[in-house]
C-alpha positions as semicolon CSV with decimal commas, in nm:
position;residue;x (nm);y (nm);z (nm)
1;X;0,001;0,006;-0,006
2;X;0,247;0,269;0,119
3;X;0,574;0,254;-0,102
4;X;0,881;0,447;0,004
5;X;1,061;0,586;-0,296
6;X;1,317;0,762;-0,079
7;X;1,365;0,782;0,300
8;X;1,622;0,980;0,496
9;X;1,644;0,897;0,876
10;X;1,918;1,112;1,033
11;X;2,108;1,010;1,355
12;X;2,028;1,356;1,477
13;X;1,649;1,299;1,479
14;X;1,583;1,428;1,136
15;X;1,340;1,256;0,908
16;X;1,221;1,307;0,539
17;X;1,062;1,073;0,291
18;X;0,908;1,059;-0,060
19;X;0,625;0,801;-0,054
20;X;0,371;0,682;-0,305
21;X;0,019;0,576;-0,201
22;X;-0,249;0,452;-0,456
23;X;-0,047;0,623;-0,736
24;X;-0,006;0,964;-0,579
25;X;0,346;1,091;-0,473
26;X;0,387;1,274;-0,137
27;X;0,694;1,439;0,029
28;X;0,699;1,392;0,408
29;X;0,891;1,609;0,656
30;X;0,907;1,561;1,027
31;X;0,954;1,913;1,181
32;X;0,945;2,002;1,549
33;X;0,744;1,704;1,633
34;X;0,497;1,750;1,354
35;X;0,457;1,518;1,049
36;X;0,388;1,735;0,733
37;X;0,272;1,584;0,416
38;X;0,275;1,761;0,077
39;X;0,159;1,626;-0,263
40;X;0,444;1,663;-0,516
41;X;0,217;1,780;-0,797
42;X;-0,153;1,876;-0,844
43;X;-0,383;1,590;-0,780
44;X;-0,739;1,534;-0,906
45;X;-1,001;1,589;-0,647
46;X;-1,132;1,247;-0,597
47;X;-1,182;1,046;-0,275
48;X;-0,843;0,886;-0,277
49;X;-0,636;1,206;-0,305
50;X;-0,846;1,398;-0,043
51;X;-0,795;1,110;0,211
52;X;-0,429;1,022;0,111
53;X;-0,242;1,291;0,287
54;X;-0,416;1,202;0,628
55;X;-0,342;0,836;0,567
56;X;0,021;0,896;0,489
57;X;0,052;1,122;0,807
58;X;-0,104;0,844;1,032
59;X;0,131;0,573;0,884
60;X;0,442;0,791;0,907
61;X;0,356;0,891;1,250
62;X;0,306;0,518;1,364
63;X;0,657;0,456;1,205
64;X;0,816;0,729;1,386
65;X;0,682;0,622;1,721
66;X;0,807;0,274;1,642
67;X;1,150;0,403;1,616
68;X;1,181;0,431;1,985
69;X;1,272;0,671;2,255
70;X;1,620;0,729;2,129
71;X;1,504;0,862;1,803
72;X;1,229;1,084;1,985
73;X;1,497;1,220;2,222
74;X;1,735;1,306;1,932
75;X;1,441;1,474;1,750
76;X;1,358;1,681;2,049
77;X;1,711;1,787;2,097
78;X;1,738;1,898;1,733
79;X;1,450;2,137;1,791
80;X;1,528;2,254;2,145
81;X;1,619;2,608;2,199
82;X;1,946;2,669;2,358
83;X;1,930;2,858;2,692
């Protein structure tokens, strides 16, 4: 269902991916604890493309949670403000 075309997982807690779901491509960025999903081109307005970004976001969020507390801590440190 969800096909990863490219995935970059950084040791510093950074994450980016290019995925395909039902024939539509999406860029995914994990920024400051938020998963952001962007269509890579204009999509037709049918039921698949309207629901796809939310589906991709849920699937990527589950994947990031499964990476464990070490990745979560590294990601939090990446966006922490220095005192």
